[in-house]
C-alpha positions in Angstrom: -35.5 31.1 -3.3 -33.7 33.9 -1.4 -35.3 33.2 2.0 -34.5 29.6 2.1 -31.5 28.2 4.0 -28.5 26.7 2.0 -28.8 22.9 1.6 -25.0 22.6 1.9 -21.7 24.6 1.9 -18.3 23.7 0.4 -15.4 22.9 2.7 -12.5 25.3 1.7 -9.9 22.6 2.5 -11.1 19.5 0.6 -14.0 20.9 -1.5 -16.6 18.5 -0.2 -20.2 19.5 0.1 -21.2 19.4 3.8 -24.1 20.5 6.0 -24.2 24.2 6.9 -25.0 23.3 10.5 -21.8 21.5 11.5 -18.6 22.9 12.8 -16.1 20.5 11.3 -15.8 18.8 7.9 -16.6 15.1 8.3 -14.3 14.2 5.4 -11.0 16.0 6.2 -11.7 17.3 9.8 -11.1 20.9 8.8 -12.7 23.6 11.0 -15.6 25.3 9.3 -16.8 27.7 12.0 -16.3 28.3 15.8 -19.8 27.1 16.8 -22.9 25.7 15.2 -25.2 28.4 13.8 -28.3 29.5 15.8 -31.6 28.9 14.1 -34.5 31.4 14.1 -38.1 30.3 14.2 -38.2 29.8 10.5 -35.3 27.2 10.6 -32.9 29.6 9.0 -29.3 30.1 10.3 -28.6 33.6 11.7 -24.9 33.4 10.8 -24.5 33.3 7.0 -21.7 35.7 6.2 -18.7 33.5 6.1 -19.9 30.2 4.7 -20.9 31.0 1.1 -21.1 28.6 -1.7 -18.5 29.4 -4.3 -19.7 29.9 -7.9 -18.2 26.6 -9.0 -17.5 23.5 -6.9 -13.8 22.3 -6.7 -14.6 18.6 -7.1 -14.0 17.2 -10.5 -16.4 15.1 -12.5 -17.7 12.1 -10.6 -16.4 8.7 -11.6 -18.6 5.5 -11.9 -19.8 4.5 -8.5 -18.7 7.7 -6.7 -21.0 9.6 -4.3 -20.7 13.4 -4.1 -18.3 14.4 -1.3 -16.9 10.9 -1.0 -13.8 9.9 -2.8 -13.4 6.4 -4.2 -10.0 4.8 -3.8 -8.3 3.9 -7.1 -7.9 0.2 -7.8 -4.4 -1.2 -7.0 -3.5 -1.9 -10.6 0.3 -2.3 -9.9 -0.2 -4.7 -7.2 -2.7 -6.7 -9.3 -0.2 -6.8 -12.2 2.7 -8.0 -9.9 0.5 -10.9 -8.5 -1.1 -11.8 -11.7 2.2 -12.0 -13.5 3.6 -14.4 -10.9 0.4 -16.6 -11.1 0.6 -16.8 -14.9 4.3 -17.6 -14.8 3.7 -20.3 -12.2 1.1 -21.9 -14.5 3.7 -21.8 -17.4 6.5 -23.3 -15.3 4.3 -26.1 -14.0 3.3 -26.8 -17.6 6.9 -27.0 -18.7 6.7 -24.0 -21.0 9.4 -22.1 -19.0 12.4 -23.6 -17.3 13.3 -22.2 -14.0 17.0 -22.7 -14.7 16.7 -20.1 -17.4 15.2 -17.3 -15.4 16.1 -17.7 -11.7 19.3 -17.4 -9.7 21.4 -20.6 -10.2 24.7 -20.1 -8.4 26.4 -16.9 -9.2 25.2 -15.4 -12.5 28.0 -15.0 -15.1 26.8 -11.9 -16.9 23.2 -12.7 -16.4 22.4 -10.3 -13.7 19.1 -9.5 -15.3 17.9 -12.7 -13.5 17.7 -10.7 -10.2 14.7 -9.0 -11.8 12.9 -12.2 -13.1 13.7 -14.5 -10.1 11.1 -12.8 -7.7 8.3 -13.6 -10.1 8.9 -17.4 -10.2 7.9 -20.2 -7.8 8.5 -23.9 -7.9 6.3 -24.6 -4.8 2.5 -23.8 -4.6 2.7 -23.3 -0.8 5.6 -20.8 -1.1 3.7 -19.0 -3.9 0.5 -18.8 -1.8 2.3 -17.3 1.3 4.4 -14.8 -0.7 1.8 -13.7 -3.2 -0.9 -13.4 -0.6 1.4 -11.0 1.5 2.3 -9.1 -1.7 -1.4 -8.7 -2.6 -2.5 -7.6 0.9 0.2 -5.3 1.8 0.9 -4.1 -1.7 -2.7 -3.0 -2.0 -2.6 -1.3 1.4 0.6 0.6 0.5 -0.6 1.5 -3.0 -3.8 2.9 -1.5 -1.8 5.0 1.0 1.2 6.1 -1.1 0.5 5.2 -4.7 2.0 2.8 -7.2 5.6 4.2 -7.2 6.1 3.2 -3.5 5.0 -0.4 -4.2 7.4 -0.6 -7.2 10.3 0.7 -5.3 9.7 -1.6 -2.3 9.1 -4.6 -4.6 12.3 -4.0 -6.5 14.4 -3.2 -3.4 13.2 -6.2 -1.5 12.7 -8.7 -4.4 15.5 -7.9 -6.9 17.8 -6.5 -4.2 17.3 -9.6 -2.1 18.1 -11.8 -5.1 21.2 -9.7 -6.0 22.5 -10.3 -2.4 21.7 -14.0 -2.6 23.5 -14.2 -6.1 26.6 -12.3 -4.8 27.1 -14.5 -1.8 26.0 -17.7 -3.7 24.2 -19.1 -0.7 21.8 -21.6 -2.5 22.2 -23.7 -5.6 18.9 -22.0 -6.9 17.0 -18.9 -5.4 13.7 -17.7 -6.5 10.4 -16.2 -5.3 9.2 -13.0 -3.7 9.8 -13.6 0.0 12.2 -10.6 0.1 9.6 -8.4 -1.8 6.8 -9.4 0.5 8.8 -8.7 3.7 9.7 -5.3 2.3 6.1 -4.4 1.8 4.9 -5.9 5.2 7.6 -4.0 7.1 7.0 -0.7 5.3 3.3 -0.9 6.0 3.8 -1.6 9.8 6.2 1.3 10.5 3.6 4.1 10.7 1.6 2.2 13.3 4.7 1.2 15.2 5.7 4.9 15.4 2.2 5.7 16.6 2.5 3.0 19.4 5.8 4.3 20.4 4.2 7.8 20.9 1.3 6.4 22.9 -1.3 6.7 20.1 -4.0 4.2 19.4 -3.7 2.5 15.9 -6.2 0.9 13.8 -3.9 -1.5 11.9 -3.6 -5.2 12.8 0.0 -5.3 13.9 -0.3 -8.7 15.4 -1.4 -10.3 12.2 1.2 -8.4 10.2 3.9 -9.6 12.6 2.8 -13.2 12.2 2.9 -12.9 8.4 6.4 -11.4 8.6 7.6 -14.3 10.8 6.2 -16.8 8.5 8.0 -15.2 5.5 11.3 -15.1 7.5 10.9 -18.9 8.3 10.1 -19.9 4.8 13.7 -20.9 3.9 13.5 -23.5 6.7 10.8 -25.5 4.8 11.3 -24.3 1.2 14.7 -25.0 -0.4 14.5 -22.2 -3.0 13.4 -19.5 -0.6 16.7 -17.7 0.3 17.1 -16.5 3.8 19.5 -13.6 2.8 16.9 -12.5 0.2 14.3 -12.3 3.0 16.7 -10.5 5.3 17.4 -8.0 2.6 13.7 -7.4 2.0 13.2 -6.7 5.8 16.1 -4.1 5.8 14.7 -2.5 2.6 11.3 -2.3 4.1 12.8 -0.5 7.1 14.9 1.9 5.1 12.3 2.8 2.5 9.4 2.6 4.8 10.7 5.1 7.4 10.3 8.2 5.0 6.9 6.8 4.0 6.0 6.7 7.7 7.1 10.2 8.2 4.9 11.3 5.3 1.9 9.6 6.9 2.7 11.4 10.2 2.8 14.8 8.5 -0.6 14.6 6.9 
């Protein structure tokens, strides 16, 4: 009906359907108009010249469980795959199907440098596995939701495989395995945006105290777990700082 008011308008910035009586988009914060429209006695807005519904909405087809105007975060499939792989391998090693000596860092590898890629997935201690995999699951999910799977893969490789490469090069332990380096890289990378925000006097929503506690526990794991290499953990911390800084800048620029 030509005389009835529009039920909604389309935000030009994010394409969401919003009320025609608001000044800012509730989804992206984009400014829609200078002031709320004045209504006449019939309840119709007097200003209708700038906010017009385009012929076709910019939102794509809705996915299962998605509400119009509200985006659903994709599942963290890469993080799930990393954690699930370690859990399956833990069961296989406990059952004697796989020998840790064949897939982890034992002394300095003699041509078997591919072990730096496999060692972060294996654990010989259930407590060590719980702490490391819980950290990887939590912060991997947060980073994958914020930056996507490539960021998680890069941090896991740099902290996990990179940490094992340093441990193998310096031959600090008879045997080194587990994902303490990978977990530390993910924790530190997640913390950096909030740390930069605090430094600039802004309020942050993240639980930095909890993340710091988890990072300290991961750093102290080599004290109680013989196969958790301290150099691997330190390498993961440095990798999280180096790779997390550009990710933090990306968050700040949004």
